[in-house]
C-alpha positions in Angstrom: 147.7 123.7 95.6 146.5 120.1 95.6 148.7 117.5 94.0 147.4 115.2 91.3 147.1 112.4 93.7 145.1 114.5 96.2 142.7 115.6 93.5 142.2 112.1 92.3 141.6 111.0 95.9 138.9 113.7 96.4 137.2 112.7 93.2 137.1 109.0 94.3 135.6 110.0 97.6 132.9 112.1 95.9 132.0 109.4 93.4 131.8 106.9 96.1 129.5 109.1 98.1 127.2 109.6 95.2 126.9 105.9 94.7 126.2 105.2 98.4 123.5 107.9 98.5 121.8 106.5 95.4 122.0 103.0 96.8 120.3 104.1 100.1 117.3 105.4 98.1 117.2 102.5 95.8 116.9 100.1 98.7 113.8 102.1 99.8 112.2 101.9 96.3 113.0 98.3 95.5 113.0 96.4 98.8 112.2 92.7 98.4 113.1 91.4 101.9 111.0 91.4 105.1 108.6 94.3 105.2 108.4 94.6 101.4 105.1 95.3 99.8 103.1 92.0 99.3 100.1 93.5 97.5 100.4 96.4 95.1 99.0 99.8 96.1 96.7 101.3 93.5 96.8 104.6 91.6 93.5 106.5 91.3 92.2 110.0 90.7 91.3 112.4 93.5 88.1 114.4 93.4 89.8 117.1 91.3 91.1 114.5 88.9 94.8 114.5 89.9 96.5 111.1 90.4 97.0 109.8 93.9 98.3 106.5 95.4 95.8 104.5 97.5 97.6 102.6 100.2 96.8 99.0 100.9 96.6 97.3 104.4 100.2 96.1 104.2 101.6 99.5 103.4 99.6 101.1 106.2 101.2 98.8 108.6 104.7 99.9 107.5 103.8 103.5 108.3 103.0 102.6 111.9 106.8 102.3 112.5 107.7 105.4 110.4 108.3 109.0 111.6 105.5 111.3 112.6 106.1 113.3 109.5 105.5 110.3 107.2 102.6 109.0 109.4 100.8 112.3 108.9 101.1 112.0 105.2 99.7 108.5 105.1 97.1 109.0 107.8 94.2 109.4 105.3 95.2 106.3 103.4 96.4 108.1 100.2 99.5 109.9 99.1 99.0 112.6 96.4 101.5 114.2 94.2 102.1 117.3 96.4 102.6 115.1 99.4 105.1 113.0 97.6 106.9 116.1 96.3 106.9 117.6 99.8 108.4 114.5 101.3 111.2 114.4 98.8 112.0 118.1 99.1 111.8 117.8 102.9 114.6 115.3 102.7 116.6 117.6 100.5 116.1 120.4 103.0 117.2 118.1 105.9 120.4 117.3 104.1 121.0 121.0 103.3 120.7 121.8 107.0 123.5 119.4 107.6 125.7 120.9 104.9 125.0 118.6 102.0 123.4 119.5 98.6 122.1 117.4 95.8 124.5 116.6 93.0 121.7 117.5 90.5 118.5 119.5 90.6 115.9 117.6 92.7 113.2 117.2 90.2 110.9 114.2 89.5 111.4 112.3 86.3 108.7 111.7 83.6 107.2 108.9 85.8 107.1 111.3 88.7 109.8 109.6 90.8 112.7 111.3 92.5 116.2 109.8 92.5 118.0 111.9 95.0 121.8 111.9 94.8 123.9 114.0 97.2 127.4 115.3 96.8 129.9 114.8 99.6 133.3 116.6 99.6 136.6 115.2 100.7 136.5 113.9 104.2 132.6 114.1 104.3 131.7 110.6 103.4 130.9 109.2 106.8 129.1 112.4 107.9 127.2 112.5 104.7 126.2 108.8 104.9 125.0 109.3 108.4 123.0 112.4 107.5 121.5 110.7 104.5 120.3 107.8 106.6 118.8 110.1 109.3 117.0 112.3 106.8 115.8 109.4 104.7 114.3 107.7 107.7 112.7 110.9 108.9 111.2 112.1 105.7 111.2 109.6 102.8 111.8 106.0 103.7 108.3 104.6 103.7 107.0 107.2 101.3 109.3 106.2 98.6 108.8 102.5 99.3 105.0 102.9 98.8 105.5 105.2 95.8 107.2 102.4 93.9 103.6 101.3 93.0 102.6 104.7 91.7 101.6 104.6 88.0 102.0 107.9 86.2 99.0 108.7 84.0 101.1 108.9 80.8 103.8 106.5 82.0 103.2 103.7 79.6 103.1 106.1 76.6 106.4 107.8 77.7 108.1 104.4 78.0 106.8 103.2 74.7 108.0 106.4 73.0 111.4 106.1 74.6 111.7 102.5 73.5 110.9 103.5 69.9 113.4 106.3 70.0 116.1 104.0 71.2 115.2 101.4 68.5 115.3 104.0 65.7 118.6 105.3 67.0 120.2 101.9 67.3 119.1 100.8 63.9 120.6 103.9 62.4 123.9 103.2 64.2 123.8 99.6 62.8 123.4 101.0 59.3 126.5 103.2 59.8 128.4 100.1 61.0 127.2 98.2 57.9 125.5 95.7 60.2 122.2 94.1 59.4 119.0 95.6 60.9 116.5 93.0 59.8 114.7 91.6 62.9 116.4 94.1 65.2 113.9 95.1 68.0 114.1 97.1 71.2 115.2 94.0 73.2 118.3 93.7 70.9 119.3 97.3 71.8 118.7 96.6 75.5 120.9 93.4 75.3 123.6 95.4 73.4 123.5 98.0 76.2 124.1 95.3 78.8 127.0 94.0 76.8 128.6 97.4 76.7 127.9 98.3 73.1 128.8 102.0 72.8 126.2 102.8 70.2 123.4 101.3 72.3 124.7 103.2 75.3 124.6 106.5 73.3 121.1 105.8 72.2 119.8 105.1 75.7 121.6 108.2 77.0 119.9 110.3 74.4 116.5 108.8 75.2 117.0 109.4 78.9 117.6 113.1 78.3 114.8 113.5 75.7 112.1 111.8 77.8 113.3 112.8 81.3 114.1 109.3 82.4 117.6 109.7 83.9 117.8 106.3 85.4 115.9 104.3 82.8 117.5 101.2 81.4 114.6 99.8 79.4 
């Protein structure tokens, strides 16, 4: 049986691994250094009406140095939803083949973006990080970088509704605290969240679940 110290150590390793995995993907989605997108790609509708991402010249250049798998997806100058889904799930399969599974079900959020987080057990951190980098580079690195420009058809509506839900919740919490609500807007709730306000945190957590925006912060 593991001692309390050993159990705590395993939990720390697992939590660290989750953070590293999420960070690797976040770098791909939000790069602002050399090689970052200089001109936004555009979202359009395909012949059957489904949304797709049209790649610009800068993005196409990025794919010249990517894997054959990703180059084949970008070869026609567009990335559609099934191709994006396929790339994300190909990375998940790659990790599974190396013995690592996702810490949560690999499903896109309401804006049709994946945030893949993998679970590494005790003693697996280095192997997991190495596998993550390899699978990411092979199946998802340039795809997710380009997809940062994708605009979900109902994205603005979803975000607006989530903001209203947070605001209503936060105003209600302020009433319970006998705090004034006059002039309180969404930005106030967001500021309170950043300051560590528990009520604001609870309201955002509820909205993330309700609107399928697990990593949304406003």
